[in-house]
C-alpha atoms as a printed R data frame, in Angstrom:
    type eleno elety resid chain resno       x      y      z
1   ATOM     1    CA   UNK     A     1 -22.750 37.575 38.753
2   ATOM     2    CA   UNK     A     2 -20.595 37.625 42.202
3   ATOM     3    CA   UNK     A     3 -23.120 35.897 44.548
4   ATOM     4    CA   UNK     A     4 -23.927 32.340 44.903
5   ATOM     5    CA   UNK     A     5 -27.730 31.490 44.124
6   ATOM     6    CA   UNK     A     6 -29.517 28.495 44.052
7   ATOM     7    CA   UNK     A     7 -32.827 28.944 41.893
8   ATOM     8    CA   UNK     A     8 -35.168 26.634 39.792
9   ATOM     9    CA   UNK     A     9 -37.289 27.117 36.748
10  ATOM    10    CA   UNK     A    10 -40.755 24.971 36.546
11  ATOM    11    CA   UNK     A    11 -43.078 24.627 33.436
12  ATOM    12    CA   UNK     A    12 -45.340 21.966 31.973
13  ATOM    13    CA   UNK     A    13 -44.141 20.676 28.668
14  ATOM    14    CA   UNK     A    14 -45.902 18.254 26.171
15  ATOM    15    CA   UNK     A    15 -43.552 15.503 27.719
16  ATOM    16    CA   UNK     A    16 -44.573 16.502 31.248
17  ATOM    17    CA   UNK     A    17 -42.858 18.553 34.095
18  ATOM    18    CA   UNK     A    18 -39.515 20.007 33.393
19  ATOM    19    CA   UNK     A    19 -37.402 21.641 36.181
20  ATOM    20    CA   UNK     A    20 -34.305 23.771 35.554
21  ATOM    21    CA   UNK     A    21 -31.835 24.056 38.744
22  ATOM    22    CA   UNK     A    22 -28.637 26.223 38.353
23  ATOM    23    CA   UNK     A    23 -26.319 27.156 40.958
24  ATOM    24    CA   UNK     A    24 -24.893 30.427 40.248
25  ATOM    25    CA   UNK     A    25 -21.155 30.582 41.236
26  ATOM    26    CA   UNK     A    26 -19.175 33.061 42.534
27  ATOM    27    CA   UNK     A    27 -17.889 35.133 39.471
28  ATOM    28    CA   UNK     A    28 -19.189 32.897 37.082
29  ATOM    29    CA   UNK     A    29 -21.688 33.565 34.241
30  ATOM    30    CA   UNK     A    30 -24.821 32.246 33.303
31  ATOM    31    CA   UNK     A    31 -25.965 32.119 29.701
32  ATOM    32    CA   UNK     A    32 -29.180 30.798 27.974
33  ATOM    33    CA   UNK     A    33 -28.928 28.868 24.822
34  ATOM    34    CA   UNK     A    34 -32.298 28.812 23.227
35  ATOM    35    CA   UNK     A    35 -32.832 26.339 20.520
36  ATOM    36    CA   UNK     A    36 -35.479 27.931 18.398
37  ATOM    37    CA   UNK     A    37 -39.044 25.840 17.412
38  ATOM    38    CA   UNK     A    38 -39.370 21.881 18.326
39  ATOM    39    CA   UNK     A    39 -41.737 19.459 18.809
40  ATOM    40    CA   UNK     A    40 -44.936 19.990 16.475
41  ATOM    41    CA   UNK     A    41 -43.080 23.443 15.355
42  ATOM    42    CA   UNK     A    42 -40.609 22.605 12.601
43  ATOM    43    CA   UNK     A    43 -39.596 26.306 12.097
44  ATOM    44    CA   UNK     A    44 -38.504 26.919  8.314
45  ATOM    45    CA   UNK     A    45 -38.074 23.904  6.327
46  ATOM    46    CA   UNK     A    46 -34.734 23.651  4.078
47  ATOM    47    CA   UNK     A    47 -33.996 23.299  0.336
48  ATOM    48    CA   UNK     A    48 -33.537 19.275  1.268
49  ATOM    49    CA   UNK     A    49 -36.392 18.740  3.691
50  ATOM    50    CA   UNK     A    50 -34.191 19.982  6.644
51  ATOM    51    CA   UNK     A    51 -36.127 21.119  9.468
52  ATOM    52    CA   UNK     A    52 -34.812 24.149 11.375
53  ATOM    53    CA   UNK     A    53 -35.970 22.709 14.710
54  ATOM    54    CA   UNK     A    54 -33.110 19.684 14.474
55  ATOM    55    CA   UNK     A    55 -30.499 22.294 13.158
56  ATOM    56    CA   UNK     A    56 -31.047 24.812 15.715
57  ATOM    57    CA   UNK     A    57 -30.554 21.967 18.478
58  ATOM    58    CA   UNK     A    58 -27.561 20.529 16.767
59  ATOM    59    CA   UNK     A    59 -25.864 23.827 16.737
60  ATOM    60    CA   UNK     A    60 -27.030 24.700 20.192
61  ATOM    61    CA   UNK     A    61 -25.875 21.605 21.799
62  ATOM    62    CA   UNK     A    62 -22.456 22.314 20.554
63  ATOM    63    CA   UNK     A    63 -22.622 26.032 21.791
64  ATOM    64    CA   UNK     A    64 -23.319 24.553 25.161
65  ATOM    65    CA   UNK     A    65 -20.626 22.396 25.131
66  ATOM    66    CA   UNK     A    66 -18.150 25.195 24.102
67  ATOM    67    CA   UNK     A    67 -19.319 27.527 26.411
68  ATOM    68    CA   UNK     A    68 -19.057 25.269 29.353
69  ATOM    69    CA   UNK     A    69 -15.389 24.486 28.181
70  ATOM    70    CA   UNK     A    70 -14.628 27.919 29.038
71  ATOM    71    CA   UNK     A    71 -16.478 27.483 32.466
72  ATOM    72    CA   UNK     A    72 -19.649 29.269 31.555
73  ATOM    73    CA   UNK     A    73 -22.796 27.882 33.103
74  ATOM    74    CA   UNK     A    74 -25.637 26.903 30.264
75  ATOM    75    CA   UNK     A    75 -29.174 27.099 30.598
76  ATOM    76    CA   UNK     A    76 -30.659 25.259 27.494
77  ATOM    77    CA   UNK     A    77 -34.395 26.058 27.001
78  ATOM    78    CA   UNK     A    78 -34.685 22.725 25.794
79  ATOM    79    CA   UNK     A    79 -32.584 19.594 25.407
80  ATOM    80    CA   UNK     A    80 -34.548 17.461 23.018
81  ATOM    81    CA   UNK     A    81 -37.169 17.919 20.207
82  ATOM    82    CA   UNK     A    82 -40.040 19.492 22.324
83  ATOM    83    CA   UNK     A    83 -42.387 22.528 22.211
84  ATOM    84    CA   UNK     A    84 -42.407 24.130 25.706
85  ATOM    85    CA   UNK     A    85 -46.435 23.852 25.560
86  ATOM    86    CA   UNK     A    86 -48.938 21.414 26.956
87  ATOM    87    CA   UNK     A    87 -50.564 19.338 24.553
88  ATOM    88    CA   UNK     A    88 -53.887 20.491 25.166
89  ATOM    89    CA   UNK     A    89 -52.962 24.147 24.683
90  ATOM    90    CA   UNK     A    90 -55.268 26.172 22.640
91  ATOM    91    CA   UNK     A    91 -52.250 28.299 21.202
92  ATOM    92    CA   UNK     A    92 -49.108 26.005 21.408
93  ATOM    93    CA   UNK     A    93 -46.805 28.809 19.679
94  ATOM    94    CA   UNK     A    94 -47.800 31.441 22.117
95  ATOM    95    CA   UNK     A    95 -47.270 29.271 24.929
96  ATOM    96    CA   UNK     A    96 -44.255 28.064 24.061
97  ATOM    97    CA   UNK     A    97 -42.819 31.385 23.522
98  ATOM    98    CA   UNK     A    98 -44.205 32.668 26.865
99  ATOM    99    CA   UNK     A    99 -42.600 29.766 29.008
100 ATOM   100    CA   UNK     A   100 -39.408 30.597 27.284
101 ATOM   101    CA   UNK     A   101 -39.493 34.324 28.354
102 ATOM   102    CA   UNK     A   102 -40.409 32.822 31.716
103 ATOM   103    CA   UNK     A   103 -37.488 30.619 32.008
104 ATOM   104    CA   UNK     A   104 -35.059 33.730 30.981
105 ATOM   105    CA   UNK     A   105 -36.760 35.731 33.634
106 ATOM   106    CA   UNK     A   106 -36.591 33.058 36.357
107 ATOM   107    CA   UNK     A   107 -32.740 32.572 35.338
108 ATOM   108    CA   UNK     A   108 -31.587 36.074 34.965
109 ATOM   109    CA   UNK     A   109 -28.692 35.283 32.883
110 ATOM   110    CA   UNK     A   110 -25.809 37.487 31.730
111 ATOM   111    CA   UNK     A   111 -26.843 37.193 28.008
112 ATOM   112    CA   UNK     A   112 -29.480 34.942 25.802
113 ATOM   113    CA   UNK     A   113 -28.276 33.471 22.448
114 ATOM   114    CA   UNK     A   114 -31.415 32.249 20.561
115 ATOM   115    CA   UNK     A   115 -30.568 30.129 17.764
116 ATOM   116    CA   UNK     A   116 -32.371 30.112 14.566
117 ATOM   117    CA   UNK     A   117 -32.090 29.520 10.774
118 ATOM   118    CA   UNK     A   118 -33.736 32.184  8.234
119 ATOM   119    CA   UNK     A   119 -35.332 31.548  4.825
120 ATOM   120    CA   UNK     A   120 -36.162 33.840  1.563
121 ATOM   121    CA   UNK     A   121 -38.187 33.290 -1.289
122 ATOM   122    CA   UNK     A   122 -35.007 34.215 -3.604
123 ATOM   123    CA   UNK     A   123 -32.561 31.091 -3.449
124 ATOM   124    CA   UNK     A   124 -29.426 33.232 -3.857
125 ATOM   125    CA   UNK     A   125 -30.409 35.198 -0.556
126 ATOM   126    CA   UNK     A   126 -27.587 33.803  2.051
127 ATOM   127    CA   UNK     A   127 -25.370 35.049  5.253
128 ATOM   128    CA   UNK     A   128 -25.767 34.831  8.816
129 ATOM   129    CA   UNK     A   129 -27.435 37.757 10.802
130 ATOM   130    CA   UNK     A   130 -28.005 38.911 14.067
131 ATOM   131    CA   UNK     A   131 -30.954 40.763 15.439
132 ATOM   132    CA   UNK     A   132 -31.273 42.474 18.691
133 ATOM   133    CA   UNK     A   133 -33.898 44.652 20.567
134 ATOM   134    CA   UNK     A   134 -34.180 48.138 18.855
135 ATOM   135    CA   UNK     A   135 -34.227 49.899 22.794
136 ATOM   136    CA   UNK     A   136 -31.463 47.892 24.039
137 ATOM   137    CA   UNK     A   137 -28.104 49.277 24.312
138 ATOM   138    CA   UNK     A   138 -26.773 46.070 25.464
139 ATOM   139    CA   UNK     A   139 -28.650 43.852 23.009
140 ATOM   140    CA   UNK     A   140 -26.976 46.125 20.166
141 ATOM   141    CA   UNK     A   141 -23.772 45.697 21.768
142 ATOM   142    CA   UNK     A   142 -23.991 41.775 22.074
143 ATOM   143    CA   UNK     A   143 -25.498 41.968 18.892
144 ATOM   144    CA   UNK     A   144 -22.614 43.835 16.837
145 ATOM   145    CA   UNK     A   145 -19.950 41.661 18.942
146 ATOM   146    CA   UNK     A   146 -21.760 38.678 17.495
147 ATOM   147    CA   UNK     A   147 -22.350 39.431 13.998
148 ATOM   148    CA   UNK     A   148 -18.349 40.509 13.746
149 ATOM   149    CA   UNK     A   149 -17.683 36.900 14.983
150 ATOM   150    CA   UNK     A   150 -19.846 35.130 12.545
151 ATOM   151    CA   UNK     A   151 -18.659 37.054  9.685
152 ATOM   152    CA   UNK     A   152 -14.702 36.232 10.444
153 ATOM   153    CA   UNK     A   153 -15.607 32.846 11.426
154 ATOM   154    CA   UNK     A   154 -17.946 31.596  8.700
155 ATOM   155    CA   UNK     A   155 -18.043 33.921  5.542
156 ATOM   156    CA   UNK     A   156 -15.741 37.388  5.141
157 ATOM   157    CA   UNK     A   157 -17.849 38.395  2.121
158 ATOM   158    CA   UNK     A   158 -20.754 38.460  4.461
159 ATOM   159    CA   UNK     A   159 -21.672 42.025  4.518
160 ATOM   160    CA   UNK     A   160 -24.721 41.947  6.522
161 ATOM   161    CA   UNK     A   161 -24.881 43.730 10.065
162 ATOM   162    CA   UNK     A   162 -26.351 43.425 13.322
163 ATOM   163    CA   UNK     A   163 -29.883 44.701 13.098
164 ATOM   164    CA   UNK     A   164 -32.541 46.011 15.608
165 ATOM   165    CA   UNK     A   165 -36.053 44.504 15.740
166 ATOM   166    CA   UNK     A   166 -38.644 45.617 18.093
167 ATOM   167    CA   UNK     A   167 -41.305 42.767 16.756
168 ATOM   168    CA   UNK     A   168 -40.203 39.482 17.555
169 ATOM   169    CA   UNK     A   169 -41.518 37.911 20.716
170 ATOM   170    CA   UNK     A   170 -38.723 37.319 22.833
171 ATOM   171    CA   UNK     A   171 -36.987 40.357 21.913
172 ATOM   172    CA   UNK     A   172 -39.461 42.495 22.927
173 ATOM   173    CA   UNK     A   173 -41.004 40.027 25.821
174 ATOM   174    CA   UNK     A   174 -37.589 39.796 27.894
175 ATOM   175    CA   UNK     A   175 -35.401 42.311 29.748
176 ATOM   176    CA   UNK     A   176 -32.342 40.069 29.305
177 ATOM   177    CA   UNK     A   177 -29.653 40.913 26.956
178 ATOM   178    CA   UNK     A   178 -31.159 38.876 23.984
179 ATOM   179    CA   UNK     A   179 -29.850 38.243 20.296
180 ATOM   180    CA   UNK     A   180 -31.401 36.025 17.514
181 ATOM   181    CA   UNK     A   181 -28.861 34.704 15.535
182 ATOM   182    CA   UNK     A   182 -29.808 33.395 12.080
183 ATOM   183    CA   UNK     A   183 -27.140 31.277 11.318
184 ATOM   184    CA   UNK     A   184 -27.637 30.920  7.588
185 ATOM   185    CA   UNK     A   185 -30.330 30.561  5.002
186 ATOM   186    CA   UNK     A   186 -32.062 27.054  4.358
187 ATOM   187    CA   UNK     A   187 -33.524 28.130  1.433
188 ATOM   188    CA   UNK     A   188 -29.809 28.750 -0.052
189 ATOM   189    CA   UNK     A   189 -28.477 25.619 -1.576
190 ATOM   190    CA   UNK     A   190 -25.123 25.791 -0.442
191 ATOM   191    CA   UNK     A   191 -26.170 27.174  3.138
192 ATOM   192    CA   UNK     A   192 -28.675 24.580  3.771
193 ATOM   193    CA   UNK     A   193 -26.015 21.819  2.628
194 ATOM   194    CA   UNK     A   194 -23.342 23.365  4.672
195 ATOM   195    CA   UNK     A   195 -25.915 23.845  7.975
196 ATOM   196    CA   UNK     A   196 -26.776 20.149  7.515
197 ATOM   197    CA   UNK     A   197 -23.138 18.974  8.204
198 ATOM   198    CA   UNK     A   198 -21.471 18.401 11.420
199 ATOM   199    CA   UNK     A   199 -18.094 20.236 10.385
200 ATOM   200    CA   UNK     A   200 -19.747 23.439  9.548
201 ATOM   201    CA   UNK     A   201 -22.247 23.191 12.478
202 ATOM   202    CA   UNK     A   202 -19.076 23.287 14.756
203 ATOM   203    CA   UNK     A   203 -17.927 26.167 12.767
204 ATOM   204    CA   UNK     A   204 -20.933 28.098 13.635
205 ATOM   205    CA   UNK     A   205 -20.811 27.054 17.267
206 ATOM   206    CA   UNK     A   206 -17.246 28.279 17.513
207 ATOM   207    CA   UNK     A   207 -18.439 31.613 16.270
208 ATOM   208    CA   UNK     A   208 -21.188 31.968 18.724
209 ATOM   209    CA   UNK     A   209 -19.288 30.778 21.705
210 ATOM   210    CA   UNK     A   210 -16.327 33.447 20.523
211 ATOM   211    CA   UNK     A   211 -18.866 36.273 20.279
212 ATOM   212    CA   UNK     A   212 -20.348 35.385 23.995
213 ATOM   213    CA   UNK     A   213 -16.864 34.930 25.338
214 ATOM   214    CA   UNK     A   214 -15.999 38.774 23.790
215 ATOM   215    CA   UNK     A   215 -18.808 40.253 25.149
216 ATOM   216    CA   UNK     A   216 -18.868 38.595 28.890
217 ATOM   217    CA   UNK     A   217 -15.316 39.849 28.771
218 ATOM   218    CA   UNK     A   218 -16.184 43.143 28.084
219 ATOM   219    CA   UNK     A   219 -19.316 42.639 30.550
220 ATOM   220    CA   UNK     A   220 -16.705 41.642 33.268
221 ATOM   221    CA   UNK     A   221 -14.586 45.024 32.635
222 ATOM   222    CA   UNK     A   222 -17.530 47.104 32.738
223 ATOM   223    CA   UNK     A   223 -18.441 45.757 36.366
224 ATOM   224    CA   UNK     A   224 -14.927 46.172 37.552
225 ATOM   225    CA   UNK     A   225 -15.093 49.746 36.376
226 ATOM   226    CA   UNK     A   226 -18.404 50.271 38.438
227 ATOM   227    CA   UNK     A   227 -20.811 49.534 35.466
228 ATOM   228    CA   UNK     A   228 -23.694 47.160 35.769
229 ATOM   229    CA   UNK     A   229 -24.911 44.213 33.386
């Protein structure tokens, strides 16, 4: 966190080559924001035919803007409706996930926020929830901080808790402190309506940003005390 470092991340996607360059400034934090799905992978389809990939990107852009106002350097895994896979790939989904992991590994971020939307057969199920890698103490800490901020910022009646998971690809294939933020259920009529609206997306982004900043501030204290990220 305390050194000056210039690096780039490169991969081939359907739209062609992409290079992400980040100059890590002294005493600054770097956060990867990952809008899930994209391109030919729409993710979950909402009760009103909303596509998860679009809502993920809309919220991610708002998170990026808010974090940059806090002087955090942000790297996005995608900036538009695209998948991180070549057109001729035999398994685009797997290559997409591998390329997201490769970007994260190259960037060495202080944390990663992967933004998603949930769905469930029973329409009444709702509420934001955060997932972290089961064996990651830092992931659990970030997840619990993030869950607290989502509950406080979106719905104080939400009794969901941050949950450990060892199956999600990004969680088990990256060493970075990473959480998956399921912002709500597109299968729930109320949440689906709200998640499609910009003002509610701003609320979600604000809660995520507050969670990130709270985690980074505690990480800064840990470093000052001789700990390590």
